[in-house]
C-alpha positions as CSV (number, residue, x, y, z in Angstrom):
1,M,41.0,10.6,-37.6
2,P,37.9,10.4,-39.9
3,E,34.5,10.3,-38.2
4,A,32.6,7.0,-38.4
5,T,29.9,6.9,-41.1
6,T,26.3,6.2,-40.2
7,E,26.6,2.8,-41.8
8,Q,29.6,1.9,-39.7
9,T,27.8,3.1,-36.5
10,T,24.8,0.9,-37.3
11,E,27.0,-2.1,-38.0
12,A,28.8,-1.6,-34.6
13,K,25.4,-1.5,-32.8
14,V,24.2,-4.6,-34.6
15,D,27.5,-6.4,-33.7
16,G,27.0,-5.4,-30.0
17,I,23.4,-6.6,-29.9
18,T,24.4,-9.9,-31.6
19,E,27.2,-10.4,-29.1
20,I,24.7,-9.9,-26.2
21,L,22.2,-12.3,-27.7
22,S,24.8,-15.0,-28.5
23,N,26.4,-14.8,-25.0
24,K,23.0,-14.5,-23.3
25,K,24.3,-11.8,-21.0
26,A,23.0,-8.4,-20.2
27,P,25.3,-5.5,-21.2
28,E,27.7,-4.2,-18.6
29,V,26.7,-0.9,-17.1
30,T,29.3,1.7,-17.6
31,G,29.7,5.3,-16.5
32,R,27.4,6.8,-13.9
33,P,24.9,4.2,-12.5
34,I,21.7,4.8,-14.4
35,Y,19.3,4.1,-11.5
36,E,21.3,5.8,-8.7
37,K,18.6,8.4,-8.2
38,D,16.1,5.6,-7.3
39,M,18.1,5.1,-4.1
40,D,17.9,8.8,-3.4
41,W,14.1,8.6,-3.6
42,L,14.1,5.8,-1.0
43,A,16.2,7.8,1.3
44,L,13.9,10.8,0.9
45,G,11.0,8.5,2.1
46,G,13.0,7.5,5.2
47,F,14.1,4.1,4.1
48,K,17.7,4.0,5.0
49,S,18.5,0.3,4.8
50,L,17.8,-2.3,2.2
51,P,16.1,-4.8,4.6
52,Q,13.5,-2.0,5.2
53,V,12.9,-1.8,1.5
54,F,12.9,-5.4,0.4
55,G,12.3,-7.5,3.5
56,Q,14.1,-8.4,6.7
57,K,15.6,-11.8,7.5
58,I,14.1,-13.2,10.6
59,E,13.6,-16.5,12.3
60,E,10.6,-17.9,10.5
61,R,9.1,-19.5,13.7
62,S,9.3,-16.2,15.6
63,N,6.7,-13.5,15.9
64,A,9.1,-10.8,14.8
65,P,7.7,-8.2,12.4
66,A,8.7,-8.2,8.8
67,L,7.0,-5.4,6.9
68,P,9.1,-4.0,4.1
69,L,8.0,-1.3,1.6
70,N,4.9,-2.2,-0.3
71,F,5.5,-1.3,-4.0
72,G,1.8,-1.9,-4.7
73,S,0.5,0.6,-2.2
74,K,0.1,4.4,-2.9
75,S,0.3,5.2,0.8
76,H,3.7,3.4,0.9
77,C,5.0,4.6,-2.4
78,G,3.2,7.8,-3.2
79,H,6.5,9.7,-3.1
80,L,8.1,7.5,-5.8
81,P,7.9,8.2,-9.5
82,E,6.1,5.4,-11.3
83,D,9.2,4.2,-13.2
84,T,11.3,4.2,-10.0
85,R,8.6,2.1,-8.2
86,L,8.5,-0.5,-11.0
87,R,12.3,-0.7,-11.2
88,L,12.6,-1.3,-7.5
89,F,9.9,-3.9,-7.5
90,H,11.7,-5.7,-10.3
91,L,14.9,-5.6,-8.3
92,K,13.0,-7.2,-5.3
93,K,11.8,-10.0,-7.5
94,M,15.3,-10.6,-8.9
95,I,16.6,-10.8,-5.3
96,N,14.0,-13.4,-4.5
97,N,14.8,-15.3,-7.8
98,L,18.4,-15.4,-6.6
99,E,17.4,-16.7,-3.2
100,I,15.3,-19.4,-4.7
101,Q,17.8,-20.5,-7.2
102,T,20.6,-20.6,-4.6
103,Q,18.4,-22.7,-2.3
104,V,17.7,-25.1,-5.2
105,K,21.4,-25.4,-6.0
106,N,22.3,-25.9,-2.3
107,P,19.4,-27.8,-0.7
108,G,19.3,-27.6,3.0
109,A,22.4,-25.5,3.3
110,A,22.8,-22.1,5.1
111,L,23.1,-19.7,2.2
112,T,26.2,-17.5,1.8
113,P,27.0,-14.6,-0.5
114,A,29.5,-16.8,-2.2
115,M,26.8,-19.4,-3.0
116,M,24.6,-16.7,-4.4
117,K,27.3,-15.2,-6.6
118,D,28.0,-18.6,-8.1
119,T,24.5,-18.8,-9.6
120,P,23.5,-18.0,-13.2
121,M,20.8,-15.7,-11.8
122,Y,23.4,-13.5,-10.1
123,K,25.9,-13.5,-12.9
124,D,23.4,-13.0,-15.8
125,H,20.7,-10.8,-14.2
126,L,21.3,-9.4,-10.7
127,K,24.9,-8.3,-11.0
128,P,24.2,-5.8,-13.9
129,L,21.2,-4.5,-11.9
130,L,23.2,-3.9,-8.8
131,K,25.7,-1.9,-10.8
132,A,22.9,0.1,-12.4
133,F,21.6,1.0,-8.9
134,N,25.1,1.6,-7.6
135,I,24.8,-1.1,-5.0
136,T,28.3,-2.2,-4.3
137,D,28.1,-3.9,-0.9
138,F,26.1,-7.0,-2.0
139,S,28.0,-9.4,0.3
140,N,27.3,-7.2,3.3
141,W,23.6,-6.6,3.0
142,I,22.3,-9.8,1.3
143,P,22.7,-11.9,4.5
144,T,20.2,-9.5,6.2
145,V,17.6,-9.4,3.4
146,N,14.8,-11.8,2.7
147,A,12.6,-10.5,-0.1
148,R,8.9,-10.3,1.0
149,F,5.8,-9.4,-1.0
150,Y,2.3,-8.1,-0.7
151,F,-0.7,-9.0,-2.7
152,E,-1.1,-5.5,-4.2
153,E,2.4,-5.7,-5.7
154,Y,1.3,-8.5,-8.0
155,E,-2.0,-6.8,-8.9
156,I,-3.7,-10.1,-8.3
157,P,-7.4,-9.5,-7.9
158,F,-7.6,-9.2,-4.2
159,I,-11.3,-9.2,-4.5
160,L,-12.8,-9.1,-1.0
161,A,-9.8,-8.3,1.2
162,D,-9.0,-5.4,-1.0
163,Q,-12.1,-3.6,0.2
164,F,-10.6,-3.3,3.7
165,D,-7.8,-1.0,4.8
166,Q,-4.6,-2.6,5.9
167,M,-2.9,-2.1,9.3
168,P,0.5,-3.3,10.6
169,M,0.6,-5.5,13.7
170,D,3.0,-4.3,16.4
171,S,2.9,-7.7,18.1
172,A,1.5,-11.2,17.3
173,T,-1.6,-10.4,19.3
174,V,-2.9,-6.8,19.5
175,E,-5.7,-5.0,21.2
176,V,-7.2,-2.7,18.6
177,P,-8.9,0.5,19.9
178,G,-12.3,0.1,18.3
179,D,-15.2,2.4,19.1
180,T,-18.9,2.9,18.4
181,G,-20.7,6.1,17.8
182,V,-19.6,9.3,16.0
183,L,-18.4,12.7,17.0
184,E,-20.8,15.6,16.4
185,G,-20.3,19.3,16.7
186,H,-22.0,21.4,19.5
187,E,-22.7,25.1,19.7
188,E,-20.3,26.9,22.1
189,T,-20.1,30.5,23.2
190,D,-16.8,32.4,22.6
191,G,-15.8,32.3,26.3
192,A,-17.0,28.8,27.0
193,T,-14.8,26.1,28.5
194,F,-15.1,23.3,26.1
195,G,-16.4,20.0,27.5
196,E,-15.1,16.6,26.5
197,Q,-16.5,14.5,23.7
198,S,-15.6,10.9,22.9
199,T,-16.9,7.8,21.2
200,T,-17.7,4.7,23.2
201,Q,-14.7,2.4,23.5
202,A,-15.2,-1.1,22.1
203,N,-11.8,-2.7,21.8
204,Y,-11.3,-6.0,20.0
205,A,-8.4,-8.5,19.8
206,V,-6.5,-9.6,16.7
207,T,-4.1,-12.6,16.6
208,S,-1.9,-13.2,13.6
209,R,-1.9,-16.7,12.0
210,N,0.5,-18.4,9.6
211,N,-1.0,-18.8,6.1
212,V,1.2,-21.2,4.2
213,V,1.2,-22.7,0.7
214,H,3.6,-25.5,-0.6
215,T,4.1,-26.7,-4.2
216,K,6.5,-29.0,-5.9
217,I,9.2,-27.2,-7.9
218,T,9.2,-28.3,-11.5
219,E,12.3,-29.6,-13.4
220,D,12.2,-26.3,-15.4
221,L,13.2,-24.4,-12.3
222,M,16.0,-26.8,-11.5
223,Q,17.5,-26.4,-15.0
224,D,16.4,-23.1,-16.4
225,N,17.7,-19.6,-15.5
226,A,14.7,-17.7,-17.0
227,P,13.2,-15.3,-14.4
228,P,9.7,-15.6,-16.0
229,I,9.6,-19.3,-14.9
230,I,10.4,-18.5,-11.3
231,D,7.9,-15.6,-11.4
232,K,5.1,-17.9,-12.6
233,L,5.7,-20.3,-9.7
234,R,5.9,-17.4,-7.3
235,R,2.5,-16.1,-8.6
236,D,1.0,-19.5,-8.2
237,V,1.9,-19.8,-4.5
238,V,0.9,-16.1,-3.9
239,K,-2.5,-16.8,-5.3
240,G,-2.8,-19.8,-2.9
241,I,-2.3,-17.4,0.0
242,V,-4.9,-15.0,-1.5
243,R,-7.5,-17.7,-1.9
244,A,-7.1,-19.0,1.6
245,Y,-7.4,-15.5,3.1
246,E,-10.5,-14.6,1.1
247,K,-12.1,-17.8,2.0
248,A,-11.4,-17.2,5.7
249,I,-12.8,-13.6,5.6
250,I,-16.1,-15.0,4.4
251,N,-16.3,-18.5,6.0
252,G,-13.8,-18.3,9.0
253,D,-15.0,-19.7,12.3
254,T,-12.9,-20.2,15.5
255,T,-15.8,-21.7,17.6
256,I,-14.4,-24.2,20.1
257,L,-16.6,-27.3,20.7
258,T,-14.2,-29.2,22.8
259,T,-10.6,-28.0,23.1
260,V,-9.3,-27.1,19.7
261,R,-9.9,-23.8,17.9
262,G,-12.4,-24.3,15.1
263,D,-13.5,-27.8,16.1
264,G,-17.0,-26.3,16.3
265,H,-16.9,-24.7,12.9
266,M,-20.4,-23.9,11.5
267,D,-19.7,-26.0,8.4
268,T,-19.3,-29.7,9.0
269,D,-16.9,-30.3,6.2
270,T,-14.5,-27.5,7.4
271,R,-15.0,-28.7,11.0
272,A,-13.6,-32.1,10.1
273,L,-10.3,-30.5,8.9
274,G,-7.3,-30.0,11.1
275,L,-5.7,-26.6,11.7
276,N,-2.9,-27.5,9.3
277,E,-5.5,-28.4,6.6
278,T,-7.3,-25.1,6.3
279,F,-6.9,-21.3,7.0
280,S,-10.7,-21.0,7.7
281,K,-10.2,-21.5,11.4
282,A,-7.7,-18.6,11.8
283,F,-10.4,-16.0,12.7
284,D,-14.1,-15.4,12.7
285,G,-15.2,-14.3,9.2
286,L,-18.2,-12.3,8.0
287,R,-20.8,-15.1,8.0
288,R,-19.8,-16.3,11.5
289,K,-19.9,-12.7,12.9
290,C,-23.3,-12.1,11.4
291,I,-24.7,-15.4,12.8
292,N,-23.3,-14.5,16.2
293,N,-24.7,-11.0,16.0
294,D,-28.1,-12.2,15.0
295,N,-28.2,-14.7,17.9
296,T,-27.3,-11.9,20.3
297,L,-29.0,-8.8,18.9
298,G,-32.0,-10.5,17.4
299,A,-32.7,-12.6,20.5
300,S,-32.6,-9.5,22.7
301,G,-35.0,-7.7,20.4
302,N,-32.6,-4.9,19.8
303,A,-31.9,-5.5,16.1
304,D,-32.4,-8.1,13.5
305,V,-29.3,-8.4,11.3
306,A,-30.3,-11.5,9.2
307,Y,-33.2,-12.0,6.8
308,K,-34.5,-15.5,6.0
309,H,-35.6,-15.6,2.4
310,G,-37.8,-18.7,2.7
311,G,-36.1,-20.9,0.1
312,D,-36.9,-18.6,-2.8
313,T,-34.5,-17.5,-5.5
314,A,-32.8,-14.2,-5.4
315,S,-35.0,-11.2,-6.0
316,K,-35.3,-7.4,-5.7
317,V,-37.1,-8.0,-2.4
318,L,-34.1,-9.9,-1.0
319,F,-31.7,-7.0,-1.6
320,E,-34.3,-4.5,-0.2
321,K,-34.7,-6.5,3.0
322,V,-31.0,-6.9,3.6
323,L,-30.4,-3.2,2.9
324,N,-33.3,-2.2,5.3
325,L,-31.7,-4.3,8.1
326,M,-28.7,-1.9,7.9
327,G,-31.0,0.9,8.8
328,K,-29.5,4.4,9.2
329,F,-26.0,2.9,8.7
330,A,-26.8,2.4,5.0
331,S,-26.9,6.2,4.4
332,E,-23.3,6.3,3.2
333,K,-23.4,4.0,0.2
334,D,-19.7,4.3,-0.6
335,T,-18.8,2.6,2.7
336,L,-21.0,-0.4,1.9
337,R,-20.4,-3.5,-0.3
338,W,-22.7,-6.4,-1.3
339,I,-20.9,-9.7,-0.9
340,I,-22.5,-12.1,-3.3
341,P,-21.9,-15.6,-4.8
342,S,-21.3,-16.1,-8.5
343,V,-24.8,-17.7,-8.9
344,I,-26.5,-14.5,-7.9
345,E,-24.2,-12.3,-10.0
346,N,-25.1,-14.5,-13.0
347,Q,-28.8,-14.1,-12.3
348,V,-28.5,-10.3,-12.3
349,V,-26.3,-9.9,-15.4
350,T,-28.4,-12.4,-17.5
351,G,-31.7,-10.7,-16.6
352,A,-33.0,-13.6,-14.4
353,I,-34.0,-10.9,-11.8
354,P,-35.8,-8.5,-14.2
355,E,-36.4,-5.7,-11.6
356,L,-32.6,-5.3,-11.1
357,F,-31.8,-5.7,-14.8
358,T,-33.9,-3.1,-16.6
359,A,-31.7,0.0,-15.9
360,F,-28.6,-1.9,-17.2
361,A,-30.2,-3.7,-20.1
362,Y,-29.3,-1.4,-23.0
363,G,-26.2,0.4,-24.4
364,G,-22.5,-0.2,-24.2
365,L,-22.6,-0.4,-20.4
366,A,-25.4,-2.9,-20.3
367,S,-24.6,-5.8,-17.9
368,N,-25.5,-8.3,-20.6
369,V,-22.8,-6.8,-22.7
370,T,-20.0,-6.2,-20.2
371,G,-20.8,-9.1,-17.9
372,Q,-20.2,-6.8,-15.0
373,M,-22.5,-6.8,-12.0
374,P,-24.0,-3.3,-11.6
375,P,-24.5,-1.5,-8.3
376,V,-27.8,-2.4,-6.5
377,F,-29.5,0.5,-4.8
378,G,-26.3,2.5,-5.1
379,V,-24.1,-0.1,-3.4
380,K,-21.2,-1.7,-5.3
381,P,-21.2,-5.6,-5.4
382,V,-18.2,-7.8,-4.8
383,T,-18.5,-11.3,-6.2
384,S,-16.5,-14.1,-4.6
385,Q,-16.3,-17.7,-5.5
386,Y,-16.0,-18.4,-1.7
387,V,-19.5,-17.3,-0.8
388,R,-20.9,-20.9,-0.5
389,D,-23.9,-22.0,-2.5
390,D,-24.2,-25.4,-0.9
391,L,-25.6,-24.4,2.4
392,N,-28.9,-25.3,4.2
393,E,-31.8,-23.1,5.2
394,S,-29.9,-21.9,8.3
395,G,-27.0,-20.6,6.3
396,V,-24.5,-23.3,7.2
397,Y,-23.2,-26.5,5.5
398,D,-24.5,-29.7,6.9
399,G,-24.0,-32.2,4.0
400,S,-27.7,-32.8,3.7
401,T,-29.5,-29.7,2.4
402,T,-27.0,-28.2,0.0
403,D,-28.9,-26.0,-2.4
404,R,-29.0,-22.7,-0.6
405,T,-26.7,-19.6,-0.6
406,I,-26.4,-16.2,1.2
407,I,-25.7,-12.6,0.5
408,M,-24.2,-10.1,2.9
409,L,-24.0,-6.3,3.2
410,V,-20.9,-5.1,4.9
411,K,-19.9,-1.7,6.2
412,V,-16.2,-2.1,5.1
413,V,-14.9,0.9,7.1
414,R,-15.5,-1.1,10.3
415,F,-13.1,-3.9,9.5
416,Y,-9.4,-4.1,8.7
417,Q,-6.8,-6.6,7.4
418,F,-3.8,-6.9,9.8
419,V,-0.3,-7.8,8.7
420,R,2.5,-9.0,11.0
421,Q,4.8,-10.5,8.4
422,A,4.6,-9.8,4.7
423,M,4.8,-12.8,2.4
424,R,8.0,-14.7,2.0
425,V,8.5,-17.1,-0.9
426,W,11.4,-19.6,-0.7
427,A,12.5,-23.1,-1.7
428,A,13.5,-26.0,0.6
429,P,13.7,-29.8,0.4
430,S,10.4,-31.5,1.1
431,L,12.1,-33.8,3.6
432,P,15.8,-34.1,4.6
433,S,16.0,-37.4,2.6
434,S,13.9,-36.2,-0.4
435,D,15.2,-35.6,-3.9
436,Y,12.7,-32.9,-4.8
437,M,12.2,-29.3,-3.6
438,L,9.1,-27.4,-2.5
439,M,8.4,-23.8,-3.1
440,T,6.7,-22.3,-0.1
441,A,4.9,-19.0,0.5
442,K,4.1,-17.8,4.0
443,M,2.3,-14.8,5.3
444,R,1.5,-14.0,8.9
445,H,-1.7,-12.0,9.0
446,S,-5.3,-11.7,10.3
447,W,-8.6,-9.9,9.8
448,N,-11.1,-8.4,12.2
449,G,-13.2,-5.4,13.0
450,N,-15.4,-3.5,15.4
451,N,-17.9,-5.5,17.4
452,Q,-21.4,-5.1,16.1
453,T,-24.0,-3.5,18.3
454,A,-27.6,-2.3,18.0
455,E,-26.2,1.3,17.9
456,E,-23.8,0.5,15.1
457,L,-24.2,-2.3,12.6
458,G,-21.4,-3.6,10.5
459,I,-22.9,-6.7,8.7
460,T,-26.4,-7.8,7.6
461,M,-27.2,-11.0,5.8
462,G,-29.8,-12.7,3.7
463,Y,-29.9,-16.5,3.9
464,D,-32.0,-19.5,2.9
465,I,-31.8,-18.4,-0.8
466,L,-32.3,-21.1,-3.4
467,R,-29.3,-21.0,-5.6
468,A,-31.1,-21.5,-8.9
């Protein structure tokens, strides 16, 4: 039989591609599954079940843990080749796409494998992927899986929270073994019996809270099978979780004035909101902690942790004072971060604070060229839109004096983000009688850190700063 010419081979390839495009279907995977080794990498890392990898189905109202593999974390995925990590993350997104489309097609129903297999998302996209990974028991494992996500997987600018290490929560409320002080070596003779050394125990409690975002699902999602549309909506609700979390890390306050958590919030506008209208009453954030610490430590004469700037605009003196308040704990600059509002960042990069601008005024790295806030006194800045610039001279919002802002200096190694349940994204009817669907994102998490003492500071703050 004569061999096919190059021209005939090219025509066959073109015909195959044309058929794929005209039918709008991915090609069938034939022969040995092409991504089968990816499953071997998971097994090598100790992940023996798909719920461990993608997310476990639990009762949403329970406090059960749900902490799958984080494809955006090097500590979770350091053993995975980069292409394997990206393929598995894509598979997780496709599983979530399938869940959402099945929920849209069957509003309010308990989902079954048969319902899922009847969707275009499964037939056109997920089925070929499952074959490529050699996953043949879809009907058995899909009832136990709910795809769950982490911020890092989306490479969304996590901004402030990204500065703190992440820890899983073993229960809904945990007692974290915090400590103060440091260990230091002693001289010992060869035959000595070594004495005990320890840091001072200073435990603190962490309680996980539900961070939830809802949005209407557009008609595009009802009618279209394109994964990018679902991914756009998913990113939108994920960003809503990020915003609420960052705002709480800066402005959170659980102060109880009467009987309800947060009804004594330091900012009157947030105080007026119910618990189901904000996430800024979930835990005490940086500003609340610093105010509390200043009231306690400053009043006792042990340590001042806040500097009142007297209603002036930001200056080199402001940064000097706040850094000096950190004292000896400012010696390790890589463990510190300036937390600043956009208005102060703009003043630095535009040269409105000349003393902080000179060294970065020229060349390709000049801040007036890059627009990037340079380190100040060796400490990297983190700019957040949620550092309020409508405060009064006491560093809180009262609705009257609203032209002041703050800056904070944080020793980030003393604080952690805590995760009980990774983020789940799903679709459901807005009400049993409603005709439209909501897309919902929910994450169960918290944030906290070591109690601040005169022996070990974690936050210092400058306040009463005129914003312009």
